C-alpha positions in Angstrom: 29.4 13.8 -30.9 28.5 17.8 -30.4 25.1 20.1 -29.9 25.4 23.1 -31.6 22.0 24.2 -30.0 24.6 25.7 -27.4 26.8 28.4 -27.5 25.8 31.1 -30.4 29.0 30.7 -32.6 31.7 27.8 -32.6 35.6 28.3 -33.6 37.0 25.9 -35.7 40.4 25.3 -35.6 43.5 23.5 -34.7 44.9 25.1 -31.3 42.9 22.6 -28.9 43.6 25.7 -26.1 41.3 28.2 -28.3 38.4 26.5 -30.7 35.5 25.0 -29.1 35.5 22.4 -32.3 39.0 20.8 -32.4 40.5 19.7 -36.0 43.3 17.5 -37.1 44.4 18.3 -40.5 47.8 20.0 -41.3 46.0 22.3 -43.6 43.7 24.1 -40.9 44.9 26.6 -39.1 45.0 27.7 -35.8 42.1 29.4 -36.3 40.3 28.3 -39.0 36.7 29.5 -39.2 33.4 30.5 -37.3 30.3 28.6 -37.3 27.8 31.5 -36.2 23.8 31.0 -35.1 21.6 34.5 -34.9 18.0 35.1 -34.8 16.5 36.6 -37.5 13.7 38.4 -37.7 11.4 39.8 -40.8 8.4 41.9 -42.1 6.1 40.7 -44.7 4.1 42.9 -46.5 0.9 43.0 -44.0 2.9 44.1 -40.7 3.9 40.1 -39.4 6.5 39.1 -38.1 8.3 35.9 -38.3 12.2 34.6 -36.9 14.5 31.8 -38.0 17.7 31.4 -36.7 20.5 31.6 -39.2 23.4 30.2 -39.6 26.7 31.9 -40.7 30.0 30.4 -41.8 32.9 32.9 -41.7 36.4 31.8 -42.9 40.2 33.5 -40.4 42.6 33.7 -43.3 45.9 33.9 -41.1 48.4 33.9 -43.2 47.6 30.7 -45.5 49.9 30.7 -48.1 47.4 27.9 -50.7 44.1 29.7 -50.0 41.3 27.3 -48.8 38.8 25.5 -51.7 35.4 24.3 -50.0 35.5 21.3 -53.1 36.4 22.7 -55.9 35.4 26.4 -55.5 39.0 28.4 -54.1 37.3 30.5 -51.1 38.8 34.5 -51.2 38.8 36.4 -48.0 36.8 39.6 -47.9 35.4 41.5 -44.5 32.8 39.7 -42.8 29.0 40.7 -44.1 25.9 40.8 -43.0 24.5 38.8 -45.4 21.0 40.2 -46.8 
């Protein structure tokens, strides 16, 4: 069991010496993906602030030969951008 609240981010992949969450599937790369948690503060039209934790998933392509699929969707790599 992995408690996700202990760190702000986790690296997934096959390289057990480097990653936080190891995967065994041969289609995964050594450093396959990152899950990041961060606190976001938003201000409404009245000036009140709200804080919440946002979970972001980043795919880390390392010369992926077969590409990556999430269900039926093919994932296309792009540089990291912050969500709106």
